[in-house]
Every structure is written in C-alpha cells, then in structure tokens.
C-alpha positions in Angstrom: 9.8 -2.9 -42.0 7.3 -0.5 -40.4 5.8 -3.3 -38.3 9.2 -4.2 -36.9 9.8 -0.6 -36.1 6.5 -0.3 -34.3 6.9 -3.5 -32.5 10.4 -2.4 -31.3 9.0 0.9 -30.2 6.2 -0.8 -28.3 8.7 -3.1 -26.6 10.9 -0.2 -25.6 7.9 1.8 -24.3 6.7 -1.1 -22.2 10.1 -1.5 -20.7 10.6 2.1 -19.9 7.2 2.7 -18.3 6.9 -0.6 -16.5 6.9 -0.5 -12.7 10.2 -1.9 -11.6 9.4 -2.3 -7.9 8.8 -5.8 -6.6 5.6 -6.8 -4.9 5.6 -6.9 -1.1 5.7 -10.7 -1.3 8.9 -10.6 -3.4 10.4 -7.7 -1.5 9.9 -9.4 1.9 10.2 -13.2 1.1 9.3 -15.4 4.1 8.3 -12.4 6.2 5.4 -11.4 4.0 3.9 -15.0 4.0 4.4 -15.3 7.8 2.6 -12.1 8.5 -0.2 -12.8 6.1 -0.8 -16.2 7.7 -0.3 -15.2 11.3 -3.6 -13.4 11.9 -1.9 -10.2 13.2 -4.2 -8.2 10.9 -7.8 -9.0 10.3 -7.3 -9.1 6.5 -4.7 -9.6 3.9 -4.7 -6.0 2.7 -3.3 -4.3 5.8 0.3 -5.6 5.7 0.4 -5.4 1.9 -0.2 -1.6 2.3 2.3 -1.2 5.2 5.0 1.4 4.8 8.5 0.3 5.7 10.4 2.4 8.2 13.8 1.2 6.9 15.2 -0.2 3.7 13.8 -3.6 2.7 17.2 -5.3 2.8 17.7 -4.1 6.4 14.3 -5.4 7.4 14.8 -8.8 5.8 18.3 -9.2 7.3 17.1 -8.3 10.7 14.1 -10.7 10.3 16.3 -13.6 9.2 18.6 -13.1 12.2 15.8 -12.7 14.8 12.9 -15.0 13.6 14.3 -18.2 15.2 15.0 -16.7 18.6 12.8 -18.0 21.4 11.6 -14.5 22.4 10.8 -13.4 18.9 7.4 -11.7 18.6 6.2 -11.2 15.0 3.7 -8.5 15.8 6.3 -6.5 17.8 8.7 -6.9 14.9 6.2 -5.7 12.3 5.1 -2.7 14.3 8.8 -1.8 14.8 9.7 -1.9 11.1 6.4 -1.0 9.4 3.7 1.6 9.8 0.2 1.2 8.4 -1.2 3.9 6.1 -3.7 6.3 7.5 -7.1 4.6 8.0 -10.1 6.3 6.5 -12.7 3.9 7.8 -14.6 6.5 9.7 -18.1 5.4 10.8 -19.9 7.4 8.1 -23.7 7.4 8.4 -25.8 9.1 5.8 -28.6 11.3 7.1 -31.5 10.3 5.0 -33.6 13.2 6.1 -31.0 15.8 4.9 -31.6 15.0 1.3 -29.5 13.8 -1.6 -27.5 17.1 -2.1 -26.4 17.1 1.5 -25.6 13.4 1.3 -23.4 13.9 -1.7 -21.6 17.0 -0.3 -20.8 15.1 2.9 -19.8 11.9 1.1 -17.4 13.9 -1.2 -15.5 14.9 1.9 -15.4 11.4 3.3 -13.9 10.0 0.0 -11.4 12.9 -0.5 -7.7 12.1 0.1 -5.0 14.6 0.6 -1.8 14.6 -1.4 0.5 11.7 -0.6 4.0 12.3 0.8 6.7 10.6 -1.1 8.7 8.0 0.9 12.4 7.7 0.4 11.9 3.9 0.9 10.2 2.0 -1.9 6.5 1.2 -1.2 3.6 0.0 -3.3 2.1 3.5 -3.0 1.9 5.6 -6.1 1.9 9.1 -4.6 -0.3 11.7 -6.1 0.6 15.4 -5.7 -2.9 16.8 -5.4 -6.1 15.9 -3.5 -8.1 13.1 -5.1 -11.3 11.1 -4.6 -11.4 7.4 -4.0 -14.2 5.0 -4.8 -14.5 3.7 -1.2 -13.4 4.1 2.4 -10.5 1.6 2.5 -9.3 2.3 -1.0 -5.5 2.9 -0.9 -4.2 1.5 -4.1 -3.2 4.8 -5.7 
C-alpha cells in the first residue's frame, strides 16, 4: 500500500512540476524547420533562442497565409516577428601578463548575466530574478 501511495505521489509531482511549454519546433511547426534549414542564421541555436514579438498562434497564422506569396522573404518575416536574445559573444582576450587573479576577476564579469525580464509571451527562457554566472559566452539556456 505504501508503494502505491509513493508511486502516486511521484506521478503527481512529476505532472505538477513538468514544463508544459512546447519546444520551438512544436510551437512553430513548419516555420521552425524552414528557418533552421534556410541558412538565415549561422547555427541552429540562434532561432531556437529567439523571442517572439507576438503570440505563437498569431505568428503561425501569419506565416501560413504569407509563405506561398511570390514576394515572401523568410528573413524579413523572422526579423519582424522575433528578436534574438542579447549576444554576449564579446571578443574577450585574456591578458597573460596580468596574472591569474586579474584574469579571473575579469572573466567573472564576462560570464555574469543580469536578471532576465519575464516575457508575457511564452519562450524557452527560464527567467532568473537575480544576476547569475554562465559557463560560457553563448550560454543562454537558463
């Protein structure tokens, strides 16, 4: 009986705390694949991290109604309906002559991110309320 209770509790916990947002691929069917394969961005990470400027349903409806038009430009469409997160790929160069302490102090500032703003539109970003440190320059998964 205790096992059944614990199993039930585990199931309920998983359901309550699971992320209910769909992935960008499922949120923007057709559009996501088209952008990823188009070469608009140099990698597959950029559009996956893009922040929608309108509700996903509006974006998809507009995309479906415009995509087959002769003057449709995918890049213009994406720039109109999405914005890319702030880029932190500053050209950081360590000064070897400054010593390890100076290197770490400087690197700490390079890897620091300010609190995220919460979007009213669903994104894959998990906003954090306080400054945080990331493990690398392009890291935006939080």
